[in-house]
C-alpha positions as CSV (number, residue, x, y, z in Angstrom):
1,M,7.7,10.1,-10.6
2,I,6.7,11.3,-7.5
3,P,3.4,12.7,-6.7
4,L,2.4,15.8,-4.5
5,H,-1.6,15.9,-5.0
6,D,-4.5,15.5,-6.9
7,D,-7.0,18.2,-8.1
8,L,-10.1,16.4,-6.5
9,G,-10.3,18.7,-3.2
10,F,-10.9,16.2,-0.9
11,P,-9.9,17.2,3.0
12,R,-5.9,15.2,3.5
13,F,-6.9,14.3,7.2
14,L,-10.2,12.3,6.7
15,T,-10.2,9.7,9.8
16,V,-9.2,6.4,8.7
17,T,-6.1,7.5,6.4
18,F,-5.1,9.8,8.9
19,L,-5.2,6.7,11.7
20,L,-3.2,4.8,9.3
21,V,-0.3,7.2,8.4
22,V,-0.2,7.7,12.5
23,G,0.1,4.2,13.0
24,N,2.4,3.5,10.6
25,V,4.5,6.0,11.8
26,A,4.0,5.1,15.0
27,V,5.7,1.5,14.7
28,F,8.5,2.7,12.7
29,A,9.5,5.0,15.5
30,Y,9.3,1.9,18.3
31,Q,11.3,0.2,15.7
32,L,13.6,2.7,15.6
33,S,13.9,2.7,19.5
34,L,14.6,-0.8,19.5
35,G,18.1,0.0,18.4
36,P,19.9,-3.0,17.1
37,Q,16.9,-4.9,18.1
38,G,14.9,-3.4,15.2
39,P,15.6,-6.1,12.8
40,A,14.6,-8.5,15.2
41,M,11.5,-6.9,15.3
42,M,11.4,-7.2,11.1
43,A,12.3,-11.0,11.5
44,T,8.9,-11.8,14.0
45,Y,6.2,-9.4,12.4
46,G,7.0,-9.8,9.1
47,L,5.3,-11.9,7.0
48,V,7.5,-15.2,5.8
49,P,5.7,-17.3,3.4
50,A,7.4,-20.1,5.1
51,R,5.7,-19.7,8.1
52,I,2.5,-19.3,6.4
53,T,2.4,-22.5,4.5
54,A,3.5,-24.6,7.9
55,L,0.7,-23.4,9.9
56,G,-0.1,-27.2,10.5
57,S,3.1,-28.0,12.2
58,G,2.9,-25.3,15.6
59,E,3.1,-21.9,13.1
60,S,-0.5,-21.5,13.5
61,W,0.2,-17.8,15.1
62,A,2.4,-17.1,11.6
63,V,-1.2,-16.1,10.1
64,L,-1.3,-13.0,12.4
65,T,1.8,-11.2,10.3
66,L,-0.5,-11.0,7.6
67,L,-2.0,-7.8,9.2
68,T,1.3,-6.9,11.4
69,S,3.5,-7.0,8.3
70,M,1.3,-4.5,7.2
71,F,2.6,-2.2,9.7
72,V,6.2,-2.9,9.9
73,H,8.5,-0.6,7.1
74,G,12.4,-1.4,6.5
75,G,13.7,1.6,6.5
76,I,12.6,6.0,6.1
77,L,12.3,6.0,2.3
78,H,10.2,2.8,3.0
79,L,7.8,4.5,5.3
80,V,8.0,7.9,3.4
81,G,7.0,6.5,0.1
82,N,4.1,4.4,1.4
83,M,2.5,7.3,3.6
84,L,3.3,9.8,0.7
85,Y,0.4,7.5,-1.8
86,L,-1.4,7.0,1.0
87,F,-1.9,10.4,1.9
88,I,-2.4,11.4,-1.5
89,F,-4.8,8.7,-2.9
90,G,-6.0,7.7,0.1
91,P,-8.5,10.5,1.0
92,A,-10.5,10.5,-2.4
93,V,-10.9,6.3,-2.0
94,E,-12.0,6.9,1.6
95,A,-14.7,9.3,0.8
96,R,-16.0,7.2,-1.6
97,F,-16.3,4.1,0.4
98,G,-16.8,5.8,3.6
99,S,-14.6,5.2,6.8
100,L,-15.7,1.9,8.6
101,R,-15.5,0.2,4.6
102,Y,-12.5,2.2,3.8
103,L,-10.7,0.6,6.7
104,A,-12.5,-2.8,6.6
105,F,-11.2,-2.8,2.5
106,Y,-7.5,-1.2,3.5
107,L,-7.0,-4.2,5.9
108,I,-8.2,-7.1,4.0
109,A,-6.6,-6.2,0.8
110,G,-3.4,-5.7,2.3
111,M,-3.9,-9.5,3.8
112,V,-5.0,-10.7,0.8
113,A,-2.2,-9.2,-1.2
114,G,0.5,-10.8,1.3
115,L,-1.1,-14.5,0.2
116,V,-0.3,-13.3,-3.7
117,L,3.6,-13.3,-2.1
118,V,2.7,-16.8,-0.1
119,A,1.2,-18.3,-3.5
120,I,4.5,-17.4,-5.5
121,Q,7.2,-18.2,-2.8
122,P,5.2,-20.5,-0.6
123,A,8.8,-21.5,1.1
124,S,10.5,-18.3,1.4
125,L,11.7,-17.1,4.7
126,T,12.8,-13.4,4.3
127,P,10.6,-11.6,5.9
128,M,8.0,-8.8,3.9
129,V,6.9,-5.8,5.7
130,G,5.3,-2.5,4.6
131,A,2.1,-1.5,3.7
132,S,2.4,-1.4,-0.1
133,G,0.1,-4.4,-0.6
134,A,-2.6,-2.4,0.7
135,I,-1.9,0.9,-1.0
136,A,-1.2,-0.7,-4.1
137,A,-5.3,-1.6,-3.4
138,V,-5.7,1.9,-2.8
139,L,-4.1,3.1,-6.0
140,G,-6.1,0.5,-8.0
141,A,-9.4,1.5,-6.2
142,Y,-8.3,5.0,-7.4
143,L,-8.5,4.2,-10.5
144,V,-11.8,3.0,-10.6
145,L,-13.3,5.8,-9.7
146,F,-11.5,8.8,-10.3
147,P,-9.6,8.1,-13.2
148,K,-10.1,11.6,-15.1
149,A,-8.3,13.4,-11.4
150,R,-5.3,15.3,-12.3
151,I,-2.0,14.0,-10.0
152,K,0.6,17.4,-10.0
153,T,4.1,15.4,-10.0
154,V,7.8,16.0,-9.8
155,L,9.6,14.4,-12.7
156,P,13.3,14.6,-11.9
157,I,15.4,14.0,-15.3
158,F,18.8,13.8,-14.5
159,I,20.0,17.0,-13.4
160,L,16.5,18.8,-13.9
161,V,12.9,18.9,-12.2
162,E,9.9,18.9,-13.6
163,F,6.7,19.4,-12.4
164,I,3.6,18.1,-14.6
165,S,0.3,17.1,-14.0
166,L,-1.2,13.6,-15.2
167,P,-4.6,12.3,-15.7
168,A,-5.0,9.8,-13.0
169,L,-5.8,7.2,-15.8
170,L,-2.2,7.4,-17.0
171,Y,0.0,7.8,-13.8
172,L,-1.4,4.9,-12.2
173,M,-1.2,2.6,-15.5
174,L,2.2,3.6,-15.9
175,W,2.5,2.7,-12.2
176,F,0.9,-0.5,-12.8
177,A,2.6,-1.6,-16.1
178,I,6.1,-0.5,-13.7
179,Q,5.2,-3.3,-10.8
180,L,4.1,-5.7,-13.5
181,I,7.3,-5.6,-15.4
182,A,9.9,-5.9,-12.6
183,G,7.3,-8.6,-11.4
184,L,7.9,-10.6,-14.9
185,Y,11.4,-9.5,-15.0
186,S,12.4,-10.9,-11.6
187,G,10.4,-13.8,-12.0
188,H,9.6,-15.4,-8.4
189,A,12.2,-13.3,-6.4
190,A,11.6,-10.0,-4.9
191,G,13.9,-8.4,-6.8
192,A,15.8,-5.6,-5.5
193,G,14.1,-6.7,-2.4
194,V,10.5,-5.4,-3.5
195,A,8.1,-7.8,-3.6
196,W,6.5,-6.5,-6.8
197,W,4.3,-9.0,-7.1
198,V,2.1,-7.7,-4.0
199,H,1.7,-4.9,-5.6
200,V,0.6,-6.4,-8.7
201,G,-2.1,-8.6,-6.5
202,G,-2.9,-5.6,-4.7
203,F,-3.7,-3.3,-7.6
204,L,-5.7,-6.0,-9.1
205,I,-8.0,-5.9,-5.8
206,G,-8.6,-2.8,-5.8
207,V,-9.4,-2.2,-9.4
208,A,-12.0,-5.5,-8.8
209,S,-13.3,-4.1,-5.2
210,A,-14.1,-0.2,-6.0
211,P,-17.0,-1.1,-7.9
212,L,-18.5,-3.2,-5.1
213,L,-17.7,-1.0,-2.3
214,A,-18.2,3.0,-3.3
215,D,-21.1,4.4,-1.9
216,R,-23.2,6.1,-4.3
217,K,-23.7,9.3,-2.6
218,P,-19.9,9.8,-1.6
219,M,-18.7,12.0,1.6
220,T,-18.9,15.5,0.6
221,R,-15.3,17.8,0.2
222,R,-16.8,19.3,3.5
223,A,-16.5,15.8,5.6
224,V,-15.6,16.0,9.0
225,A,-11.9,15.3,9.0
226,V,-9.5,14.8,12.0
């Protein structure tokens, strides 16, 4: 199910969400400019669990990859998929949290979601890249804050394409169920190159954080945006 937009009416280009999308796209453009050296960038700035667990043996710099890995992507589809979800679900959460609180939430949740991967695969030497842990946290927060919102969705059925509107509660619970089932099926491995448990961990972080971070007087729908 590919989300297209929600019905809440918040500006699409709220400051932090906009800058996060631009930052991710800019880093990916730089990756492409490196040509054959692009994969080396993923190896350097991606999150390698074994480096984190070896912090006491000269790998102390590796802790920075909890942050840098969130801005590196493995391919154009990886980037577009992540940015689509951030662009659709991020603005409403930013409006409820406030921009600075939302930025801190996004970055910290993404890093904590990365630590979930370290806990599950402490000896892994495979770099994990992408913003999906942080974005999963945004989805979890959206579920708590806007369960009755409706998500306009593209649903491909074989050669047919259906456009349907689903309650956010249903859409996001289905999304979470897919991540959880895939994680359980793949065990501790990253099935098909996807770190499912990072998604699960990020989503639960968002669910737990939303009630604590949401502003009782949310930004209006006419809020200043870039």
